[in-house]
C-alpha positions as a Markdown table, in Angstrom:
| # | Residue | x | y | z |
|---|---|---|---|---|
| 1 | Met | -29.8 | -1.8 | -10.3 |
| 2 | Asn | -28.8 | -2.6 | -6.7 |
| 3 | Asp | -26.1 | -5.2 | -7.1 |
| 4 | Gly | -28.0 | -8.0 | -5.4 |
| 5 | Leu | -28.8 | -6.0 | -2.3 |
| 6 | Pro | -32.3 | -6.1 | -1.0 |
| 7 | Pro | -34.1 | -3.0 | -2.4 |
| 8 | Gln | -34.4 | -1.2 | 0.9 |
| 9 | Met | -30.6 | -1.7 | 1.5 |
| 10 | Gly | -29.7 | -0.4 | -2.0 |
| 11 | Gln | -31.8 | 2.7 | -1.4 |
| 12 | Ser | -30.3 | 3.4 | 2.0 |
| 13 | Leu | -26.8 | 3.4 | 0.5 |
| 14 | Leu | -27.9 | 6.4 | -1.6 |
| 15 | Phe | -28.8 | 8.4 | 1.5 |
| 16 | Leu | -26.1 | 7.8 | 4.1 |
| 17 | Thr | -26.4 | 9.9 | 7.2 |
| 18 | Asp | -23.4 | 11.8 | 8.7 |
| 19 | Glu | -23.6 | 9.2 | 11.6 |
| 20 | Gln | -23.3 | 6.3 | 9.1 |
| 21 | Leu | -20.4 | 8.0 | 7.4 |
| 22 | Arg | -18.7 | 8.7 | 10.7 |
| 23 | Lys | -18.9 | 5.1 | 11.6 |
| 24 | Gly | -17.3 | 4.2 | 8.3 |
| 25 | Ile | -14.5 | 6.7 | 8.8 |
| 26 | Glu | -13.8 | 5.3 | 12.3 |
| 27 | Ala | -13.9 | 1.8 | 11.1 |
| 28 | Met | -11.3 | 2.8 | 8.4 |
| 29 | Phe | -9.0 | 4.3 | 11.1 |
| 30 | Phe | -9.2 | 1.3 | 13.3 |
| 31 | Ala | -8.8 | -1.2 | 10.4 |
| 32 | Tyr | -5.7 | 0.7 | 9.2 |
| 33 | Arg | -4.3 | 0.5 | 12.8 |
| 34 | Gly | -4.8 | -3.3 | 12.8 |
| 35 | Phe | -3.5 | -3.6 | 9.2 |
| 36 | Thr | -0.3 | -1.8 | 10.1 |
| 37 | Ala | 0.2 | -3.2 | 13.6 |
| 38 | Asp | 2.1 | -6.4 | 12.7 |
| 39 | Pro | 4.5 | -4.7 | 10.2 |
| 40 | Asp | 5.0 | -1.8 | 12.7 |
| 41 | Arg | 6.3 | -4.3 | 15.3 |
| 42 | Ile | 8.7 | -5.9 | 12.7 |
| 43 | Leu | 9.9 | -2.4 | 11.5 |
| 44 | Ala | 10.4 | -1.1 | 15.1 |
| 45 | Gln | 12.9 | -3.9 | 15.8 |
| 46 | Lys | 15.0 | -2.5 | 12.9 |
| 47 | Ser | 14.4 | 1.2 | 13.8 |
| 48 | Tyr | 12.3 | 1.7 | 10.7 |
| 49 | Gly | 8.9 | 3.2 | 10.2 |
| 50 | Arg | 6.0 | 3.1 | 7.8 |
| 51 | Ala | 7.8 | 5.2 | 5.2 |
| 52 | His | 10.4 | 2.5 | 5.0 |
| 53 | His | 7.7 | -0.1 | 4.6 |
| 54 | Arg | 6.0 | 1.8 | 1.8 |
| 55 | Ala | 9.3 | 2.3 | -0.1 |
| 56 | Ile | 10.2 | -1.4 | 0.3 |
| 57 | His | 6.8 | -2.4 | -0.9 |
| 58 | Phe | 6.8 | -0.4 | -4.0 |
| 59 | Ile | 10.4 | -1.1 | -4.9 |
| 60 | His | 9.5 | -4.8 | -4.7 |
| 61 | Arg | 6.4 | -4.3 | -6.9 |
| 62 | Ser | 8.4 | -2.4 | -9.5 |
| 63 | Pro | 12.0 | -3.5 | -9.5 |
| 64 | Gly | 14.2 | -0.9 | -11.2 |
| 65 | Thr | 11.8 | 1.9 | -10.5 |
| 66 | Thr | 13.4 | 5.3 | -10.5 |
| 67 | Val | 13.6 | 7.6 | -7.5 |
| 68 | Asn | 11.3 | 10.1 | -9.3 |
| 69 | Asn | 8.7 | 7.4 | -9.9 |
| 70 | Leu | 8.8 | 6.3 | -6.3 |
| 71 | Leu | 8.4 | 10.0 | -5.3 |
| 72 | Ser | 5.3 | 10.2 | -7.4 |
| 73 | Ile | 3.8 | 6.9 | -6.1 |
| 74 | Leu | 4.4 | 7.8 | -2.4 |
| 75 | Gly | 3.5 | 11.5 | -2.7 |
| 76 | Val | 6.3 | 12.5 | -0.3 |
| 77 | Thr | 9.0 | 15.1 | -0.5 |
| 78 | Lys | 12.4 | 14.3 | -2.1 |
| 79 | Gln | 14.0 | 15.1 | 1.2 |
| 80 | Ser | 12.0 | 12.6 | 3.2 |
| 81 | Leu | 12.4 | 9.9 | 0.6 |
| 82 | Asn | 16.1 | 10.5 | 0.4 |
| 83 | Arg | 16.3 | 10.0 | 4.2 |
| 84 | Val | 14.4 | 6.7 | 4.0 |
| 85 | Leu | 16.4 | 5.5 | 0.9 |
| 86 | Arg | 19.7 | 6.4 | 2.5 |
| 87 | Ser | 19.0 | 4.2 | 5.5 |
| 88 | Leu | 17.7 | 1.3 | 3.4 |
| 89 | Ile | 20.8 | 1.5 | 1.1 |
| 90 | Glu | 23.2 | 1.8 | 4.0 |
| 91 | Asp | 21.6 | -1.2 | 5.7 |
| 92 | Gly | 21.9 | -3.3 | 2.6 |
| 93 | Leu | 18.2 | -3.6 | 1.8 |
| 94 | Val | 18.1 | -1.5 | -1.3 |
| 95 | Ala | 20.6 | -1.2 | -4.2 |
| 96 | Ser | 20.7 | 2.0 | -6.2 |
| 97 | Thr | 22.2 | 2.0 | -9.7 |
| 98 | Val | 22.8 | 4.7 | -12.2 |
| 99 | Gly | 20.5 | 4.7 | -15.3 |
| 100 | Gln | 22.1 | 3.5 | -18.5 |
| 101 | Arg | 20.2 | 5.9 | -20.8 |
| 102 | Asp | 20.0 | 8.8 | -18.3 |
| 103 | Lys | 22.9 | 9.0 | -15.9 |
| 104 | Arg | 20.9 | 11.3 | -13.7 |
| 105 | Glu | 18.4 | 8.6 | -12.9 |
| 106 | Arg | 18.8 | 6.2 | -10.0 |
| 107 | His | 17.1 | 2.8 | -10.3 |
| 108 | Leu | 16.1 | 1.0 | -7.2 |
| 109 | His | 16.1 | -2.8 | -6.5 |
| 110 | Leu | 15.7 | -4.8 | -3.3 |
| 111 | Thr | 18.7 | -6.8 | -2.3 |
| 112 | Ala | 18.2 | -10.4 | -1.0 |
| 113 | Ala | 17.9 | -9.0 | 2.5 |
| 114 | Gly | 15.4 | -6.4 | 1.3 |
| 115 | Glu | 13.4 | -9.1 | -0.4 |
| 116 | Ala | 13.4 | -11.1 | 2.9 |
| 117 | Leu | 12.2 | -8.2 | 4.9 |
| 118 | Glu | 9.5 | -7.3 | 2.3 |
| 119 | Arg | 8.2 | -10.9 | 2.4 |
| 120 | Glu | 8.1 | -10.9 | 6.2 |
| 121 | Leu | 6.1 | -7.6 | 6.2 |
| 122 | Ser | 3.8 | -8.7 | 3.4 |
| 123 | Asp | 3.2 | -12.1 | 4.9 |
| 124 | Ala | 2.0 | -10.5 | 8.1 |
| 125 | Gln | -0.4 | -8.2 | 6.2 |
| 126 | Arg | -1.6 | -11.0 | 3.9 |
| 127 | Asp | -2.4 | -13.2 | 6.9 |
| 128 | Arg | -4.6 | -10.4 | 8.4 |
| 129 | Met | -6.2 | -9.6 | 5.0 |
| 130 | Arg | -6.9 | -13.3 | 4.2 |
| 131 | Ala | -8.6 | -13.8 | 7.6 |
| 132 | Ala | -10.7 | -10.7 | 7.1 |
| 133 | Tyr | -11.7 | -11.6 | 3.5 |
| 134 | Arg | -12.7 | -15.1 | 4.6 |
| 135 | Ala | -14.8 | -13.8 | 7.4 |
| 136 | Ala | -16.5 | -11.2 | 5.2 |
| 137 | Gly | -17.1 | -13.4 | 2.1 |
| 138 | Pro | -16.6 | -12.8 | -1.7 |
| 139 | Ala | -19.3 | -10.2 | -2.2 |
| 140 | Ala | -18.0 | -8.0 | 0.7 |
| 141 | Val | -14.5 | -8.3 | -0.7 |
| 142 | Ala | -15.5 | -7.1 | -4.1 |
| 143 | Gly | -17.5 | -4.3 | -2.5 |
| 144 | Phe | -14.6 | -3.3 | -0.3 |
| 145 | Arg | -12.3 | -3.1 | -3.3 |
| 146 | Gln | -14.9 | -1.0 | -5.1 |
| 147 | Val | -15.1 | 1.4 | -2.2 |
| 148 | Leu | -11.4 | 1.7 | -1.9 |
| 149 | Glu | -10.9 | 2.4 | -5.6 |
| 150 | Ala | -13.7 | 5.0 | -5.6 |
| 151 | Met | -11.9 | 6.9 | -2.8 |
| 152 | Met | -8.7 | 7.3 | -4.8 |
| 153 | Asp | -8.0 | 10.5 | -6.5 |
| 154 | Glu | -7.0 | 10.5 | -10.2 |
| 155 | Glu | -3.2 | 10.4 | -9.8 |
| 156 | Thr | -3.4 | 7.7 | -7.0 |
| 157 | Arg | -5.7 | 5.6 | -9.2 |
| 158 | His | -3.2 | 5.9 | -12.1 |
| 159 | His | -0.4 | 4.5 | -9.9 |
| 160 | Tyr | -2.7 | 1.8 | -8.5 |
| 161 | Glu | -3.8 | 0.7 | -12.0 |
| 162 | Thr | -0.2 | 0.5 | -13.1 |
| 163 | Ile | 0.7 | -2.1 | -10.5 |
| 164 | Arg | -2.7 | -3.7 | -9.6 |
| 165 | Asp | -2.6 | -6.6 | -12.0 |
| 166 | Lys | 1.2 | -7.2 | -11.9 |
| 167 | Pro | 1.9 | -10.8 | -10.7 |
| 168 | Glu | 3.7 | -11.1 | -7.4 |
């Protein structure tokens, strides 16, 4: 089975050269640079970085998430996450509440200002992604997602699958 690719193309995918893989790696680096460029400009105006963006994104996707869950999703140290959360809370973008069942837990929610910033950041990335998807076409979009999912390690895939099909 070659997923609709011409036979010679399907076979060549099984025997990628180091040069072909290098080109893919470099494309990924430059695509990521483009994907983060617009949000980086927005964040820089507020003296925030990509760690702030990731925290805002995943708090938005899972309102009420715990600090420990966010630590697991982001794969960062508690110290670095606390630094990010402290600034987001002080600036009124994130609210932290004590857990009702476990008083040691802190649950995180975006405030109205946090929701507005998340929307601004996501809109910029959606616009870029939408244009790229339209240019590439449906088959390429499906293939791209398959490649990204295949690159995830087991823990990352678990987090991804947990939020993947949640409505916006």
